[in-house]
N, C-alpha and C positions, 0 to 999 in steps of 0.2 A: 505493499499500499505505500503510495508516493505522498507524503504529506507535506511536501515544498510547494506543489503545483500552485494551490490558490494564493500563495505569496506573492506570484508574479502577476497576478489580477488588478487595475484599479481599485484603489479604494470606494467604497459606496459614498453615493452623495450625501450628505445632511439632511435634504427632504427627503430622502430613503430612511436615515435613521431614525427621523423623527416622528415618523409614520408607524416604522415597526416598534418603538418606545411604545408608542399609545397601544397599540394592538396586544404586545406581549406583556404590558401591565394589566391590562385585561385578562388576558388568557392566565397568567400567574397568581391571579388571586387565592385559588383553591390550594395552593401548593406551600407549605409550610416552609419559611425561612429562618432556620437556625444558624448561626454564626459558630464556623468551626474556626477560624484564626481571627485577629485585630491585627488590620493593616490602616495604615495612615490613607488620607483620601488624598486623590489626586489635588494638586495646589491649582485649583480653576474655576471660575466665576459661572460657568453654565452660559447658554444663549440670550437669558435676558428675557426682556418683555416683547423685544422686534427682532427675532432671530434671523439672520441670512440664509436662508435654506436654497436659494436658487443655485445653481452650478455645483460644480465637482471642486471638493476642497480637499487639501494635502492633508494625512493623518496629523493629528496632532494640532492643526490651527483652533479649534477651540476648546480643547483639553487634551493632557496627554494620555496617552494610550497605556493599557498597563500591562500588559499580557506579555510577558516575554517569547522568544521562540519555541523554546520547549512548551512553554504552556499552551500556546495556539496549537501546535501538534496534538496535545492530550486534549484539546477542545474539539478538535478535527475529527480527530479519534471517537470521541465519546459521543459526539454528534453523530456520528455516521450509524453508529452501533444504534443508537437510538430512532433515528431517519435514516436507514440504507436506502439506495437505488433500488425500485422494484417496477413492477407493471403499473402502478399508479402515478410513482414519479420519481425525480432524481433526488440523489443522497443529500443530507443535511449541506454538507460543503461546498456542492455545486451550485445551492441559492444563496453563499455566503452567509450562512448561520454563524461560521465561529468570526468574521466580522463583526455582526453583531453583538455577540457575548462581550468580546473586546471593548465597543463601544458603552455596552451596558454598566460592564462593572469600573468603567473608568470614568464614566458620567457624575458631577460632582451635584447631584441630587438626593435629596432625604432618603428614597428607595433604592436607590444604586450604589449610595454608600453604605446600606446597611447589606445590600446582596453581596457587595464587593467580597466582604470577609466569608461568607458563606460559600460562593465561588471558589475562590481562591485557595481556601484551606480545603476544598473537596477534591480540587484539581491534585493538589499536593499529597491528599491521601491515595485517590486514584494509584497515583505512580509510584509508591510507596509501597502500595499493597501488590501492585504489577511486579515490582522487585522483589519482593518478599516471594511471591507465587513462582515466579518464571526468569528471573534474572535480568529482566528488560524492563524500560518504561513501556509506560501502556500503548503509546503509540508503535510500538514496534513488537506486538505480542502478535498473535494471529488473531482471527477473527473469533475462533473457537473460544479460545484463551481470555479474549476481551469480553464475551457473552458468558463467560465463566464468572468474573469477577461481578458484571453489572445483575446476573441471573441472583446473585447473594444480596443486592442490593435492593431487590424487590421483595423480599422476603417481609413479612408483616410484624411488627412486635419483636424486634431483635432484644436479647438480653445484655449482649454487649455493648458496651457504652460507644466505644469508636465506631461500632457499624452502625448502631443508631443514628449516630450523627451524619454518618457516612450516607446512611439510606435517605437521611432529610435532604441531604445536598442533592443528591440523585434525581430527587423528586423536582426539586427547586430549578434543576439546570434542565431536565425535562422540558417542565413549565415554559422555560427561555426559549428553548429550541422551538418548542410547538407554535408559540406566539409569533416566531423569526419566521419560522417557515411557511405558516398557515398566513401570514401576512402577504403572501407573493401569489402571483398569477398562477403558477406552477402549483403551489399549496393548494389555492382554490380548486385548481382541475382535479388533485389527488381526492378531494372529497365532494366533486360534483356541484361545487358553489358557484353559478356563473354570475353575480353581482346584479347590478342594475342594468337591467336592458331594455330598452324602448318596444312597446308592442304595439301594433294598430288594435288590437281588441283586449280585453280583458274577460276571461271566460270563468274566472271564480276559482276557488279549488276543486282538486279532482274529485270524481267519486270517491277513489280509494281513501283521500283523506276526509273526505265527509264521513264516511263508513267508520273509517278509525273512530273517529270523533264523536261517532253517533248524531250526527245533527243533519238537518237537511237544508238543501241552498233554496231562499225562497227570494234572491233577487234575480231577477233575469235581463 
């Protein structure tokens, strides 16, 4: 698995970053965010009340980006385990989810500052656990070995305190990945969402929907 390819792509536009922030913030509300590590937030003020979101900006124009090259590799590998390429759509990394995660943990806003410790601590745990089990960082082990670690993080009610915190990180990370992935057109296509589409007529809900709800169409 080549984790370097996406580093050569141009950075996301800040318009896309703001759009993804809004979508992922809503999508991640159900995931608990428990801090695994304490890190000083980036020294940045954020967009302010009148953000300049048009055009492409260089990485770090608005705030310093947090993830190191090694952390980006871990994020890319983990995101692709959660959302791999399949018949429904491309892998998370192909839709720039790692870029989004980097922007999220770097942003100087209250929620992002809170999540930063959770994500960075979880990435550290993932690589430590991977080295303990397989003598390599998470990005460099096989897909089967990656799944082995992630499967353990899906188990409910861990008794081990470290695994419990790691499982909380995994839920949080998954929520962020999904929020970013399903904010893209490719993500919409994967779940069959077509968005706002103009139509010449409106025929109302389908009979299948009416039957499921147990109601009758009364408007013609």
